[in-house]
KOLGULUM-634434 format. One record per residue: chain; x, y, z of N, C-alpha, C in turn; residue in three letters. Coordinates in pm, whole numbers, plus 32768, in hexadecimal, padded with zeros to 4 digits. Each point is the difference from the previous one (the first is absolute). Layout:
// KOLGULUM-634434
RORO chain  nc1  nc2  nc3 cac1 cac2 cac3  cc1  cc2  cc3 resn
RORO     A    X    Y    Z    X    Y    Z    X    Y    Z  Ala
...
//
This chain:
// KOLGULUM-634434
RORO chain  nc1  nc2  nc3 cac1 cac2 cac3  cc1  cc2  cc3 resn
RORO     A 5853 5DB7 48C8 7F5F 7FAF 7FC5 7F91 8016 8056  Met
RORO     A 7F8B 7FEE 7FB3 7FA3 8011 8058 7FCA 7F6E 8004  Asn
RORO     A 7F7F 7FED 8051 7FA0 7F91 8004 7F90 8060 7FE1  Leu
RORO     A 7F94 7FB9 7FA6 7F9E 8048 7FF0 7F89 7F6E 7FED  Arg
RORO     A 7F97 8045 805C 7F91 7F9D 8032 7F7C 803A 7FA6  Ile
RORO     A 7FB5 7FAC 7FB0 7FB6 802F 7F9C 7F85 7F9F 7FFC  Ser
RORO     A 7F8D 8022 8034 7FB8 7F89 7FE1 7FFF 7F82 805D  Glu
RORO     A 805C 8022 808B 8001 7F9F 8033 8071 7F88 7FDE  Gly
RORO     A 8069 8035 7F99 806B 7FC4 7FC3 8088 8054 7FFE  His
RORO     A 8046 7FA5 8011 809D 8061 8006 8040 8015 7F84  Ala
RORO     A 8056 8064 7FF1 8059 8018 7F9A 8063 804D 803C  Phe
RORO     A 8093 7FB0 7FC3 8056 8077 800C 8036 8040 7F79  Phe
RORO     A 8018 809A 8028 8006 8060 7FDC 8083 802F 7FC7  Leu
RORO     A 804D 7FFB 7F9D 8063 802F 7FCA 801F 809D 7F99  Ile
RORO     A 7FFE 8076 8010 7FF4 805E 7FCC 7F7B 7FF0 7FA6  Asn
RORO     A 7FEB 7FB4 7F8E 7F89 7FF6 7F77 8006 7F97 8034  Gln
RORO     A 8018 7F65 801C 7FEE 7F83 8018 7FB1 7FE8 8075  Asp
RORO     A 7F98 7FBA 7FD6 7FA0 7FB7 8068 8013 7F6B 7FF5  Gln
RORO     A 8018 7FB0 806E 7FFB 7F6C 7FEE 7F9E 7FB0 8066  Phe
RORO     A 7FC3 7FBF 7FCD 7F89 7FB5 8064 804A 7F98 8054  Ser
RORO     A 7FFA 8002 8087 804D 7FA0 8052 7FC2 7F85 7FCC  Val
RORO     A 7F99 7FDD 7FE7 7FA9 7FB1 7FBC 8046 7FBF 7F7E  Asn
RORO     A 803E 8046 7FD1 8032 7FAB 7F8A 8093 8050 7FB5  Glu
RORO     A 804E 7FFA 8084 8073 8040 7FE4 806F 7F99 7FB4  Ile
RORO     A 802F 8034 7FC2 8081 7FA3 7FBA 8053 800A 803E  Ser
RORO     A 806D 7F9B 7FF7 809E 800D 8027 8046 8070 7FCF  Lys
RORO     A 7FF1 8020 7F7B 803D 80A0 7FC0 7FD7 8076 801A  Gln
RORO     A 7F72 7FDA 8056 7FC3 8099 8038 805E 8029 80A5  Gln
RORO     A 8021 7F55 802E 8001 8017 8059 8091 8038 801C  Leu
RORO     A 8048 7FD7 7F87 80B8 8037 7FEA 8003 80A0 7FF2  Leu
RORO     A 7F63 8011 7FA0 8017 809E 7FE9 7FF4 803A 80B1  Lys
RORO     A 7FAD 7FC6 8045 7FF9 805E 8080 8047 7FEB 802F  Ile
RORO     A 8067 7F8B 801F 8051 7FFA 8047 8081 8059 7FC8  Met
RORO     A 8019 7FFE 7FA4 805E 8083 7F88 7FDC 8072 8038  Asp
RORO     A 7F7F 8035 8003 7FE6 8072 8031 7FFA 8024 8088  Tyr
RORO     A 7FF7 7FBA 8051 8031 8005 809D 808A 8010 8002  Ile
RORO     A 806E 7FBD 7FD2 8086 7FF3 7FF3 800D 8084 7FEB  Tyr
RORO     A 7FD9 8028 7FA7 8046 8098 7FCF 7FAA 8075 804D  Glu
RORO     A 7F95 7FD8 8041 7F9E 805F 8059 7FCB 7FE6 805A  Asn
RORO     A 806D 7FC0 8067 7FCA 7FB7 8091 7F9B 8084 8049  Pro
RORO     A 801F 8063 7FF5 7FB6 808A 8039 7F91 801A 7FDF  Glu
RORO     A 7FE3 7FE3 7F8A 7F66 7FF2 7FEC 7F7D 7F98 7FEA  Lys
RORO     A 805E 7F7B 8069 7F90 7F95 8029 7F83 8063 808F  Leu
RORO     A 7F90 7FDE 7FC1 7FB8 8040 8056 7FCF 7FAA 808D  Thr
RORO     A 7FF4 803F 8066 7FF1 7F65 8041 7F6A 801D 8040  Ala
RORO     A 7FC5 7F76 802E 7F58 7FEE 8014 7FF6 7FC8 8088  Tyr
RORO     A 7F8A 8013 8011 7FD0 7FC6 807A 7FC7 7F84 7FF6  Thr
RORO     A 7FB7 7FCB 8073 7FB5 7F79 7FD4 7F57 8035 7FDE  Asp
RORO     A 7FE3 8087 8038 7F77 801D 7FD8 801C 8035 7F5C  Asp
RORO     A 805E 8038 7FE1 8018 7FE7 7F60 7FD8 7F84 7FCD  Asp
RORO     A 8036 7F93 8006 7FF6 7F74 7FD4 7F7E 7FB5 8024  Tyr
RORO     A 7F90 8059 8077 7F9F 7FBE 7FE5 7F85 801D 7FAE  Glu
RORO     A 802C 8070 7FBE 7F9C 8029 7F98 7FF8 7FAC 7F9F  Lys
RORO     A 8088 7F85 7FF0 7FE6 7F9A 7F86 7FCA 7F95 8037  Ile
RORO     A 7F80 7FE7 7FA0 7F8B 7F91 802A 8040 7F75 800E  Asn
RORO     A 805C 7FD3 7FAE 800E 7F7E 7FEF 807F 7FCE 8093  Asn
RORO     A 7FA9 7F9F 805C 807A 800F 8039 80A0 7FD5 7FE7  Pro
RORO     A 7FEB 7F8D 7FB2 80A2 7FFD 7FC0 8028 8032 7FAE  Val
RORO     A 7FB3 8059 7FC1 805D 808D 7FA8 8029 8033 805C  Glu
RORO     A 7FB5 8040 8072 8049 8049 805A 805F 7FC4 804D  Arg
RORO     A 8025 7F7D 802E 8045 7FEF 8039 80AC 8014 7FA4  Glu
RORO     A 7FB6 7F8F 7F6B 807A 8035 7F98 8044 807A 801B  Val
RORO     A 7FAC 806E 7FE8 801B 8080 7FEA 804A 8027 8070  Thr
RORO     A 7FFB 7FE9 80A3 8051 8017 804A 8087 7FB7 8017  Lys
RORO     A 8003 7FAC 7FD4 8070 7FA5 7FFF 8069 8024 7F6F  Gln
RORO     A 7FBA 8023 7F8B 805D 8033 7F9E 803F 809B 8050  Ile
RORO     A 7F9C 8039 8012 8055 8098 8027 804E 7FF2 8052  Tyr
RORO     A 7FF9 7FA4 8084 8062 7FDA 806C 806F 7FF7 7FB4  Gln
RORO     A 800A 7F9E 7F99 8064 7FD3 7FAA 8041 809B 7FD2  Ile
RORO     A 7FC7 804E 7FBB 8015 806B 7FB9 804E 8043 805E  Phe
RORO     A 7FC9 803B 8091 8028 8059 807C 8091 7FB0 8031  Ser
RORO     A 8011 7FA4 7FE2 8089 7FBF 805A 8043 802A 7F9F  Glu
RORO     A 7FE1 7FEA 7F65 8077 7FFC 7F75 8025 80AE 7FFF  Phe
RORO     A 7F94 8036 8021 8037 808F 8001 8036 802D 8091  Ala
RORO     A 7FF5 7FE0 804C 8062 800F 8072 8087 7FC9 7FE7  Glu
RORO     A 8017 7FA0 7FDA 8081 7FCA 7FDC 8046 8034 7F85  Asn
RORO     A 7FDD 8053 7FAA 801E 802B 7F72 8092 803E 800F  Thr
RORO     A 800E 804C 8051 80A9 802A 8016 8062 7F97 8000  Ser
RORO     A 7FBA 7F88 806E 806A 7F85 8001 800D 7FCC 7FC2  Val
RORO     A 7F89 7FCB 7FDD 802E 7FCA 7F54 8023 8041 7F72  Ile
RORO     A 8006 80AE 8008 8047 800B 7F94 80BE 7FFA 803B  Ser
RORO     A 7FF6 803D 8070 80A1 7FAF 804E 8045 7FBA 7FCA  Gly
RORO     A 7F79 7F5B 801A 8044 7F9A 7FE6 8014 7FE5 7F44  Glu
RORO     A 7FB5 803A 7FE0 800F 7FE9 7F48 807D 806A 8001  Val
RORO     A 8007 8056 8007 8067 805B 7FBD 80A9 7FE5 8050  Lys
RORO     A 8009 7FB3 8062 806A 7FB1 804E 8023 7F78 7F9C  Ser
RORO     A 7FAF 7FB7 7FE4 800F 7F9B 7FC6 801E 7FF7 7F45  Lys
RORO     A 7FCD 8081 7FE8 8007 802E 7F5F 803B 8083 8002  Phe
RORO     A 806B 804C 8033 8031 8079 7FF1 800F 8032 7F84  Pro
RORO     A 8013 7FB4 7F8D 8039 8027 7F95 7F69 8064 7FB6  Asn
RORO     A 7FA0 7FC5 8014 7F71 801B 7FC1 7FDF 809C 8021  Ile
RORO     A 7FD0 8040 7F9F 7FD1 807E 8032 7F5A 7FFA 8010  Asp
RORO     A 7FE8 8034 805D 7F73 7FEE 804C 7FAE 80B1 8002  Tyr
//
C-alpha cells in the first residue's frame, strides 16, 4: 500500500483503488486493513518530509496517525494470524 500526495492532499493507494484521507469510509479502511493483513510487506514507509507535502495541517496529522496504525498493524500481522488460527483451528485460511 502506498501514500500518494497530489495537489497538497493525501490518498491511500491499493492496486488501482485510491482513497482520499479527507473522505475515507469505514468500508475503505476495512479494505485497506484487509490488504495489509494479506500483504504486510507491501506497506511503504514514509518520512516527515513526505507528510509535509500535505497542505492542510489537520489532514497531515490525520494521515500520519492513520498510517502509524497501518504500520503497527503490518508489524503485528503474524501475531494476529497466529492468534486467529489458534482460536479457530478448524477454519481453512
